[in-house]
N, C-alpha and C positions, 0 to 999 in steps of 0.2 A: 504494500500500500504506500501511497505518497507520503503519508505522515510518518510511517515506520522508517522510510528512507531519508527522512528529513528534508524533503523537497520544499523549497522556498515558495511561499504564497505570492511573493511579489511578481508583478508584471503578468498576471493571469486573468485580468478583467476583460471581458469582451469589449470590442471597440464599437460603441454605439452613441449616436447623437440624438436620435429622435425615437420616440416610443409610443406604442399603443398598448394599453393594459385593459383588456376587455374581460368583463365578467362572463364566464361560461361554466355552467355547472354540470354539463354532460361529461362523458368519458373523455379523459385526456389521453389520446393515443400517442405513440412515439412521435408521430408527425401531427401536432395538435390541430392545426388549421385544416389540413386536407382530411384528417381522420374524424373531424367533428361532424355533428348532425346539422350544422348551419346550412341554410339554403345556398345553392350554387352561386347565386348572384351576390350574396354576402361574402362568400369565400373569394370570389373573383375580385370584388371591390377591394377587399383587404389586401389581397396579393398585389393588385395594381398599385395601391397606395404605397406599399413597401418597395415595389420595384422601381418606382419613379423617385424615391427619396433615398439618397445615399446614406449609408450607415444607420438604417432604421431597423426596428425590431418590434415584433408582436409577442406579447405574453398573454396567456389566458390567466385569469385570477379567480379566486373563489374563497368563501369562508364555509366552515362546516355547518354553521348555523346562520341562515339567511334571515336578517331582521330588518330589511329595508325594501321599499317598493321599487319596481322597475329594474333595469339592468344598468350597471355602472360601467362607464368607459372613461378611462383616464388617457389623456394624451400629454406628451411632455417633451421638453428639450433638456438635455443634460450637458450642453456645451459649458466650457469653463466659466464663461461670462453669460449672465442672463438665464441661468437654469430655471425652469418653471414646470409646473404640472397643473393641468386644468381637468375639471370633472364635468362629465355630461351624463345625464340619466335618460335612458331610452325606455320606451314601452316594450319594444321587441328588437331583436337583432336586425331585422330587415330595415329598421330605420337608419342603419349605417349607410346604406346604399345611396350614393350621390353626395355624401358629405366629404369635404376636404378635411381629413382627419389630422392633418398637420397645419391647418390654417391657424393663424394667430388669434382669431376671434372665436374659436370654437370652445364652447363650454365656459365654466366659471373657474377662475384661478383658485386653487386651494391655499390656505394659509397655515398648513400644518405639514409635518413630514409624512411620507408614505414609505412603509417598510414592507418589502416583498421577500418571501422565503420560498425557495424552491422545494416543492414536495412531489415532483413529477416522477412517481414510481414506475410508470410505464416506460419512461425514457431510461431510468437507471434506478435500481432498487435502493442504492445508498441515499438517494434524494428523499425517498419516503422514510427510510429508517432513521435518518438524522434530521430531516426537515420537519417532520410532523411534531416531534417533541419540541423542537426549536420554535416552531410557530406558537405552540401553546405557551412556552415560557416568555416569548416576546409580548404576546397578547396580555400577559399578566403584569407587564411592566409599564405599558403605555395605553392610551385610549384604544380600545379594540377597533374603532373605525379607521385607525391608521395602518392596520396590519392585514395583509392578505397572503394566502398561499398562491404560488404561481408555478407556471410551467418552466421548462429548462432555461437557465440563465447562462450555462456554460461552465465547464470545470466540475464535472460530476465527482471526480476524485477528491475535491475539496469540500464535499458536503459535511455539515450543513452550511448552505450558502444563503447569504442575505444581501439584498441590494437596497440602499437608502436613496430615496428620491426627495428633492429634485436634483441633487448633485450627481447621482449615479455612482455612488461609492460602493464597491464590491467588498464583501467580507466572506472569508471561508474558514472551514474547520471551526465554526462557532459552536462551542460546547455550551452546556447549560450554565457552567460557571463563568462563561464569558458574557452572558446576556446582560447582566446588570452593568458592568463597567462599560461595555460597548454602547449600550443605549444611553447611559448616563453621559458618556463623553460626547456622543453624537448630538444629544439634545442641548449640550453646552457649546456646540459648534466646533467640536474637536474630533479627531480621528483616533480610534483605538488601534494602534499599530500592530498589536499582537496578532490580530486576525485580518489585517488589511491586505486585500489582493490588488487594489488599484482603483483608479478613477476611469470610468469608461470614456470620458472625453479625450483621454490620452492614448497614444499608440503604446505598444508593449515596451519599446526602449525608453519612452518617456516615463511610463509607470515605474520601471526599474530605477531610473534615476531619481524620481520623486521619492520613492520609498527610502533609498539610501540617504538622500539629503535630509529628509525628515528625521530619520534615525540618528544621524550625526549631529544635527542642530537642535533637536528637541522641539522643533516647530510643528505642533500638532493641530493648531487651529486650521480649519478648512481653507480659509483665505490667506494663510501665511505664505503660501507658495504659489507663484504665478509663472506660467510657461512663457518664455520669450521666444524660443525657437528650437528646432531640432533639424540637424543636417547629417548627411552621410559623411563619415570621416574615418580614414585609414581602415576601411573594411568594416567599420561599425557605425556608430552614431555619436555625435557630440550634441548634448542636450544642455540648454541654457535656461536657467530660472532666475527670477527676482525673488529673493526671500530674505527676511530679516534686515532689510535695508541694503542688501548687497547683491551682486551679480555672481551666480554660481554656474560653472561649466563642469559637466561630468561626461566622461566617455563610457560608452556602453558597447559591449560585444556579445555575440551569441556563443553558446556552447551546448553540447548535447548532454543531457542528464543520464542517469543510470536507467537501464531498462525497467519498465514498470507497467502495470496495467492502468491505462489511462481512464478507464471507467470500471465500475463494479461488474459490468456485463462483458467486458473485453475477454476475448479468447486467447490472445497472445500479447506479451509485453512489447512495448515500443519505447524508444528513447524520446522524451519530451525535449523541446527546444527551450533553453533558459536564456534570459537576458541578464548579463552580469555587468556591474559597474566596476571598471578597472581603476 
């Protein structure tokens, strides 16, 4: 397993800028959208919206106990500047057809965090094994309206996985003992580095550099670090941040990790690619 081999969590967050989080209480198949019971017109519209929007992603969300009317659909942007999430309530899924789901004026902006926990057991059994207890624990720490179960977010071997919106902060290997410090730090505007996988607004090399910079400097507030730029350099990348009133340049290279099973359902081990700050 990844944890037994000491694989770093850093630089493993999926690269996503735009999101659709759609409540769907039917079966979550390994391919959630195509395997759903949504009408073909709804499936096609969602697929078209994602295809025309670079670095976009759809998650199905749900709660075990449904205590609200209608169907909730969140849309959001997780770019470094101007991250936001809006909420739209539908009478039925068919109402999505024709909507510009990434339009700036769609829905009402929410003024609270949104915490999603992957429990997608049909995709990988570890997500259900670790995600469901994690969902319950997080729900006990914050307003239950802020917390949802969700489909695959990437990185099954890092379950339990949690993503915090609107910033798009990924956390992995979140155990029950991590819930209180992680949530407490996040609500205070800080990042709990022990479980931090990265920010989805950043590429993998940038995520690796950010994690090292934060660890070295102790700068854990979300806004403490701002990306200036990233460029190819000597076969790797040079990443530049503004942080703590200074300019920081870090060089990142790739290396192959030890062979491991990249998902709980994998048949053969593979070598993951790691991004290392030199």
